[in-house]
C-alpha angles and dihedrals in degrees: 000000000000119000122200131179107229131204096217096047095125090056092046091049092051091054096057119102090227092057092046090053091048091052092048090052091047092051091049091050091052091049091051091052091056099035098104094045091048092051092053099038129102124231100277094040089052090054090052091047092050090052090050092047092051092047091050091047093050092047093051094041096056118095117242115284110266093018116161120217120217128201120203115216 
């Protein structure tokens, strides 16, 4: 087994079906956390909640700072 650190690891990771499924599950979990508030909110509050949801999703979806990506070949 040959391990290599790759420069485009973040792009390779994003293209994998496993990562896509993890991101779908993460997005659904964030939506569930805000579901009650979204149902009761008015128009402008919903806009703010959507902004918060997207910010939370992006923060949780990012790999750790300084993460190294390895490719097995």
